N, C-alpha and C positions, 0 to 999 in steps of 0.2 A: 363590502364583500357580500353581505346578505342580499343586497339588491340584485346581484347577479343570479341568485337562485330563484327569484320570483318569476312570474309569468310575464316579464317585461320583454320588450323587443324594441330597443332604442333605434335600431336601423329603420324601423317602420315609421319613426316620427318624421321622416323626410319623404314620405309618400307624396309624390307630386303628379300633376298632370301636365302634358305638353300639347299645345294645339297648333295646327297648321292653318286651317281656315274654319270658320264657324258656319255651320249650316243649320237647317231647321231641326228641332228635336223630334226624332221619329223612332228611335230605337234602331241602331244601325246594324248590329250583328245579326245575321240570319243563320238559322240552324237547318235550313232546307238542305237535304242531301246528307246530313250528318245525324246519325241516330245515337242518342245518349245511352250509355250502358245502364242496365237495370240490375241493381244488386238483388240477389235472392233474399227472401225473407225467411229467417229461422227464428221463430218466436221464442223468447226467453222471459219467463215470468219471474218477477221479484216482488215479494210482499214485505212491506215495512209499515209499522204503525197501523196495520189493518188495511193498508192501501196497496193494491196490486198494480204494478206497471209492467207493460210488455215492451221489450226491446227486440225489434225484428232484425237488428243489424249488429248485435253483440259479437257475432262471429268475425267481424272485420278486425277484431283485436288480435287475431291469430297471425302474427307477422311471418311466421315460418311456413304458413299454409300457402302453397303455390296458387291456390284459387284467389286468395286475397291479393297477392302481388299481381295476378292477371287482371283482377278488377281495377286496381289502381292504374295499371298500365293502360287499360281501356279508357279510363277517365282522362288520362293524359292524351291519348289518341283523339278522343272526341274534342277535347279542348283545342288541340292543335288544328283539327279540321275546321272548327268554328272560327278560330283566329287566323286561319290561313290568309284570308283577304287583307289582313292588317300587317302581313309580314314586311311589306315595303315601308309601311308607316313605322313599324317597330324599328326597322333598320335606320330610318331617318332620325327618329327620336334618339336612338343610341348614339348615332354619329354626332348629333347636336349636343347631347349631354357630355360625351367624351371630349368634344371640342372645347369645352370650358375648363377642363382639368389640366393642370400642369403635371404631365405624366412622370416626368423626371423631376423630383423635388426633394427637399431636405427639411427636416423638422428643426425647431430651435434647439440648439445644444444646451444641456444642463450639466452643471459641475457636481461630481460626486467623488469625494476623495481626491486622488491625483489626476482623475480623468474627466474629459468632456464626453458625454454620451449623447447620441442622436440616432434617428432613423432616417433612411432615405428610400426613395422608390426610383425605379428605372423604367423607362418607356417599354411597354410590351410585356412587363413582368407583373404577375398577379399580386405578389406579396412584398412586404417591407424587408429591408436589410438593416439589422441593428449593428451600430458601429460605435467606436470610441477613439479618442485621441489623447495621448499622454501630455499633460501639462498645459498645452496651448493649442488653439484651433488650427495653427499652421503645421502642427506635427503630422507625422505619417498616420494614415488611417489603419485601424485594426478592426476587422470584421468579427464581431462577437457571435452573431447568429444570422445566417441568411435563410430566411423562411422559404425562398424559392427553391433552394437546394433540398430543404427538408420536405418540401411538398412533392418532389419528384416521385412519380409512381402512385401518388395519392389522389383521390377525388376530392378530398377535403383536408384543410389544415387550419387548426385554431391554436393560437399561442395563449397560454394562461399566465403563469408566473414568469417573471424575468427578474431575478434577484442576484445581485453581485455581492460577494463577501466584502467585509470592511477593508481588506488589504488589496482588493481589486483582482485577486488571483483566480477566484472560482466563480462560475456562473451556475446557479440553479435555475432550471427552467422546466416548464411543463407544456406538453402539446397534446392535442386531441386530433385524431385522424378520421373520425366518423361523423362528427356533428352532435354526438350524444353528450357532449361536455364531460367526457371521461378522460381526464388528463393523466399522462404518465410523466413522472419526474425523472429528469436526467441532470447530470452535473458535467460541466465542461471546464477544463483547465484553460483559462484565457491566455496564459503565458506560453503554453506549448501547443494549444489547439487540441489536446488530447481529450477524448470523451471517456470519462471514467465509467467503470462497469456498474456503479451504483445506480439502480433504477427502482422506482416504486410506482405501482399503478393506483389509480383512483385518488389522486392527490388534489386537494382543493386550495390549500394555502401552504406557504413555505417561508422560512426566514433563517438567516444565519445568526449564530451567537457571535460574541465579540472575539472568540479565539480563532475564527476563520476556518475551523475544521468541524464544528458541531452544527448540525442542521436540525431544526424542528420542522416537522411537516404534519399536516392533518389529512386523514383519509376518510372516505365515504363508506356508508353501509350499503346494503342492497337497494335501499330506496333513495340512494344518492344524498343522504343526510351526512354532512361532515360531523363526525362524532368521536374520532380518536386522534390524540396527539402523540406522535412518536419523536424520540430523540435519536438521531443518527450521527455517528462519528465517521468521517471519511476513512475508508479502508476496512471498517468493521463489517462483518457479515450480519450480525444480529443487532436489531434496533430495540430500544427500550420503549415500552408503552408507558407514557407519562400520565395520560388522563383519558378517561372514557366518559362521554356524556350519555347517560342512560335514559334521560327523559326525552321522548321522541318529539316533544314540542320544541326542543332546543337544538340549535346547530352551533358549532364552534369554529372559531378562526383565530389565528395567531398573527402577531405583528410585533415590531420593535417600537419603542417610544421614539419620538423625533430626535431626542438627544442621544439615542442609542444606549441609554443606561439600563433599560429594562426590556424584558420580553413580556408581552401581555397575551394572555389567553382568555378570550371572551366566549361565554356561552350565552346565546341569545334566542329568545322567541320573538314574536313580533310585538310583544308588550312588555317583556321583562329581560333584563341583562344581569350578568354576573361576571366580573373580571378578576382573574388571578395574575400574579406577577412574580418574576424572579430577576435578579441582577443578570444582565446579559454576559457579564464576564465570569459568572459562576453557573454555567449551564447545567450542572449536575445537582444543584440545590433543588429543594422541593418548592413548588408554587405555593404562594400564599394568597388568600382571598382579600381583595380590597373591601368590597361590600357584598355580603351574601345576597342571593336573589330574594327579592321581596315582590310579591304580586304587583304588577303594573308599574314597577320602578325601572326606568330605563336610564342608563348613564353611559357616557363615553369618557375615556380617561387618557391623559398624557402626563408627562413628567418634566419638571424643570427645577433645578436648584433645590432638591430635597422636598419639593412639594408635588403632590398629585393635583392636577387641574381636572375638575369633574364637570362635565355638562350634564346636568341632572334634571329630571322632571319631578323630583320630590317637591311637593307643595308648589309646583310650577308647571301648569299644563303645557305651556310653550317653551319650557326649560329655562334654566338660569345657569350661570357659571360660578363655581366655587373652588376654593383651594383647601387642601388639607395636608398636614404633615404625613410623610410616608409611613412613619411609625404609628400614627393614630389617625387613620382616614375616616373614622366614623362621624356621623352628622354633628355630634356635639363639639367637634373640633373644626367644623367648616368655617371658612371666612368667605363671605359673599363678594364676588368681584363684579358680576353683572346680575342685577335683580331681574325678577320675572316681570314681563310686560305683556298683558293679555293680547295686545294688538301686534306684537312682534314675535315671530318664531325664530329661536336660535337653532340654526341647522347644524353648524359644525364650527370647529375652531382649530387653529394651527399655532403651535408654540415655536418661538425662536428665542435665541439667547436674550434678546432685549425687548421683545415685543410679543404680543398675542394678536392674532388676526381672527376675527369672528365673522362668519357668514350668517346673515340674517335675512328674514323675509317679512316684508310689511306691505299690506294691500296687494299681495300677490307678486310683488317685485323684490328681487334680491338686492341686498346691500352688503358692503364690506366695511366693517368697523375695525379700526386700528387702535391698539392700546399700548402705550409706552409703559413698560413695566418698571422703569426707573422712577418716573415722575407722576405716573397715573394719568397722563393726558390722553384724551380720546379724540379721534378724528374719523371722518367718514369719507369713503371714496364715492363720488357721485357719478351718475351716468345720465345722459340727456334724453334717450329715446323713451317713448311711451311703453314699449314692451321689449324685453331683452333677456339674455341669460348671461350670468357671470359666475365663474367658479375657479377654485384654485387649480393651477396647472402643476407641473412637477416642481416640487420644492424639497429636494432631499437634504440640503444643507441646513444645519441648526444654527451655526455661528455665522449669520449673514444679516445685513441690514436691508436685504431685498426680498420682496414677496412677488412671486410670479403668478399672474392670473390670466384667464382666457375670457374674452368678451365677444359676444356676437348677438345679432338680432335677426329679425326677418329680412332686414335690409343690409346690415353690416356683416361681411364675411368674418369668419373666426379669426380673432386677433389676439396675439400673445403680447402681454405687457409685463415689464418689470417695474415694480413700484418701490420707490425708496422710502422705507419705513421711517426714516429720520426727517426727510425734507418734504415728503408728499409728492415728489416728482414722479410722473409715470412716463415710461419710455416704450414706445411701440417697437417690438422686436421683429414681428412678422405678421402680416395679414395674408390669409390664404388668397393666392392669386386666382382671379377668375378671368380666364382668357376670353377674348372676343370683344373687349371694350366695354366691360360692365361699368355703368354709371349709377351709383346708389341714389343720386338726386332725382332719378326718373320714377322713383317708387315712394309709396306712402304706407305707413304702418299706423294702426290704431289699436287702442284697448277700449272695447265697448262692453256693455253688460246686458245680459238677458235677465228676465225675472222668472223664476220658477213658480209653480202654483202656490207654494207655501210662502212666497214673498222673498225668497233668497235671491240675491243678485249674483249671477254667474258670469265671471269674466270670459271674454272672447278676444283673442289676439287675431288681428287681420293684417294682411299685406296685399297690395294691388298696385297696378300701374297708375300713376297720376293721370287725372282726367276721367277716371271711372265715374259713370253716372248711375245714381241709385234709382233705376227705373224698373227693377225687377227682372231684368233680362240677362244679368251676368252669370255665366257658369261659375259655380262655387264648389270648392272642395273643403269639406268640414271634417276635421280629425279629432278624435278623443281617446282618452285612456281611463283615468279615474279609478285607480285601485292602488292598494299597498301604501298609501301616503306618498306615492311618487308624483312629483310635480313635473308637468310637461315642460321640457326645455324649449324656450322660444328660439329656435335654431335657424341658422341660415342654410339654404340649399341652392347650390348652383343649378341643379336639375330643375328646380322650381321656376327658374327664369323663363323657360320656354312657355310656361303657363302664364306668368304675369305679363309678359310682353304682348300677349294677345288678349288681354282684358279679362282674364280669369282671376277670381278672388280666392285666396287661400286663407282658411280660418282654423283656429285651434280653440276648442272649448275646454276651459279649465274647470271641470266639473267636480262635484263632491266625490270623495274617495281618494283624491290626490291630497296634497298638503299645501297648495298654493296659498290658502288663507289661514293656515295654522293647523294645529293638531285636531281641532274640532271639525275642520273641513274633512279630514280623513274619517273621524268617528261617524260623521253624518252620511258617509258613503260606504259603510261596511256592515257586516253582520245583519242585524234586523233592520238596518236602514239602507241596505244596498240599493233598493229601488230608486233612491234619490239620484244615484249616478245616472240612470237611464232617463229619468224625468228631467234632469238638468240638461242633458244632451238634446233631448227633444225640444226643450225650451230654447236652447241655443239655435237649433235649426229653424224653429218657428219665428224666432226674433229676426234672423237674417232675412226671412221672407217678409215679415211684417214691416221691416224697415227698408224694404225694397232693394236690398243688396242683391237678392236673387229671387227665384221662385222654386216651388217644390219640384217642378219638372226640369230645373236647371241645377239641381243640387245633388252632389255626390257625397257620400259619407264613408268613413273608413276608420278602422282600428285594428290593432294587432295584439295577439296574445290575450291578456285580460281585457284589452281594448276590443278584441274580437268578441268576447262575451258581451261587451257593451253594445256593439253593433247588432249581434244576434238577438239580444233582448229588445232593442229598439225596433228591429224589423218585425217582431211579433206584436209589439205594442202599437206601433205606428208605421205600417208598411207604406203608407202614402207620404211619408216625410220626404222621400227622396226619389230620384230617378234611377240611381245605381248605387250599389254598395260593394265595398271590398273588405273581406275578412281575412286577415293574415294570421297564420298559425293560431286560429281562434280557440279559446277555452270555452266550448259551447255545451259540453256534456257534463254540466256541473254536478248533478246529483250522483251519477254513476261514478265519476272520478272521486268525489269526496267520500264515497262509500268504500273505496278501494285503498286501504292503508298501505298496500305494497308499492304503490306508485310514488315516484318522487313528488315532494311538496305537500302531499295530501294532509298528513297529520299536522304539520306546522301551520297549515292554512286553515285549520279549524278556527283560528282566531281572526281570520279575515272574512271567511264566507259563512262559517258555522259548521256544525257537525250534523249531518242528516240523521244520525242515529238518535238525536234529540228531537222529539216529535215537533215541537214548536219551530225549531230551526228548519226541519224538513219541510214543513208546511209552507214556510215563508220562501225557502229556496225554490220550491216547486212553482211559485207564482212567477218566477222570472227565468228559470233555466231555459236557455234557447232551444236545446234539443227536445226537452219535454213539451214545450209549448208550440212546436211547429204544428200547423194545422191547414185545413182546407180554406185558404184565403189567397188573395192575389199579392204577390211580392214583386218588388222591382227587380231589375237585372242584377245578378250577383256573381262575383268572382270570389272563390275561396282558394287560398293558397296554403300549402303545408309542406313539410319535409318528412321523409320516411324515418329519419334518425333523430327527430326532435325528442329531447328528454324533458322539456318543460310542459309541453302540451303534446301528448301522444298523437301520432298521425291519425289514429282511428277516430278521434273526436270529430275533426272536420270531414273525414270520409263518411262516417255515420250520418252526420248532419246533412250532407249533400244527398246521400241516398234517401233519407227520410223526407227531406224537403222536396226532392224531385217526385216522389211518390204521392205527396199530399197537396202540393200547391195547385192553384186553379188558373194561374196565368200562363201566358205563352212567352214570357220574358226569358232571356237566356240565363242559364245557371251553369257555371263552369267550376271544375275542381282541377287545380294545377298542383302536382306533387313533384317536388324535387327529390329524386330517389337517392341522392348522395349528399345530403346536407342535414343540418339541424335547425334549431329554433331561429337563428338569425339568417337562414338562407345560405346561399353560396358564400364560400369563404374568400374566393378570389375577387379582387376589386372590379375586374372587367365583367366577370360572370354576374356579379351583383348588379351592375349597371344594366345589363341586358334584362335582368328580372324586373327592374324598375320600368324600363321601356315597354316591356310586355304588359304590365299592369296598367300603365298610363294609356297605352293604345286601347285597351279594353274600356276604360272609363270614358275616354274621349269619344270613342265611337258611340257609346250609349248616350252621351250628351249631345250627339249630333255634330260633333267636331271631327272633320275628316280631312284627309290629306288632299 
């Protein structure tokens, strides 16, 4: 849950380029005849720790100011004018990308109670349709929620929660219609189709109690921090406030245990957790604390057969798994199930009636470990490729011998498997179909390592068409993130095939600040060690050049959200690293944002970036803040993309960044700002609209790399 609140932008992980034919590198987009808008300068001085900073573009924060909107529209008009020669190319890219997608498709159904649930898409429609069938897959279809109907008259639609009561009668769901991730709770009677009058605004998580009429939900404060838990009984007008988290470093979320016996309420900062519980069949009882919060102690909890299972970092940097009686969950009653191993990160665990499934990470690669809870036997699910991603899929049933997981790589499309926990047999249920005759045997994937200046080995995942020659001439697209302990998924992208088929290399740098190599990997890329993130990325780019995969004038770099901070910092430190850069919804005004505690995320992220009100942390932050360090130097071609209703990185950060960069840079390379005026952090919500945004960004990058239609 908490990952959704960070400056992540997972849709950006599949930024790809598509090429038609390769020409000489010359800088393709011309700005002749198009005049970029010039934002007025209104100096605003801020003095902190005796240091005075001047922000000439602070006024762009005024979203209700017509002059601000006019400026943003002028930036869009300029971008459209510069990109007009690529319109045919964009259309061709979009057509090619769309041609690989099975537009009318069905997800793998999963069993929950008496029903099979699934989603489906229909050709020409932007959104999914959520359905179910009673008892067997041959039964008549019931439509639970048609997002296409809900989206009518809206410019944006996002679905948050989708939670069905234990008896299958009621659906609690949340939707956002602005992109600001402000979700409204509604309840639908699935048997009658009636929409109940019960609605609640600003809901972040929701669950049903075992009585099928009591609902627990969490609401946000003015800074979008989930902080209050309420109990609602269907038909009642007044709800009970059950808990309020007063520490602004902490956010709360609620969920059921996998066996449905308990309701868990977790308060969490990025370094510390505290979980409360109550029996789900006694929703009016008071919550009790499992383990009170202790500085830097993080734990996850689930329940089975009278025991709490705790994934804890107490005396275990990369975590260990212990059990404890529900009545006495304190450490002196713990029984260790999986010991701590310095080279293996325990990421998560899933409990079933007879088994525990643990997801681990070793040497940057994910593993699945299976534990038979009756006889103590352990087994491991193995995967053959050098770089891949694997994670639990939907597993709502507790009493089952089957574990469902999803596997993919840079070459293998997303594949859903059922794994028999007793026999070890895995069954492929569905692999995402790639239309057009895709053959994975034509491509190669590698895991290589760059060396940072301090000697740290930085993993890089690569994919390319077989027959690629390492002669330094290959156009290459390097992506990075490196924040919040978020490990980059090594994901498949059908869009990327247009790139690979024409000899372009796609690379992902698994830099410090993520958690690919364990908890220490995150520690070494945050707070007073944040610069390691940028240094690692530069080392990755230089390594690709040194090993003749590419050259600096054939290299594109990209990142989104906190990855936009990465690219912004790298461009100031090494503007010669690449030919072109893309910053998607970038977190670039670090100091000003971290000084404004009214903004979403700021206070909670003091533990990731630091608090600039602390002089030492301010001084360090000032050394890398992209906006602060823009200067009179030559930069490569740059595309910056944002959305007006972004709640994770406010639109004004990239807008101010472009305004200041345009006024200070000394090169003649193109600089574009593209603002989606009706979306949020993830861009357009409709699948066709999102694909057009990808084609737009790809056309920009490819033109700058000398790749033209």
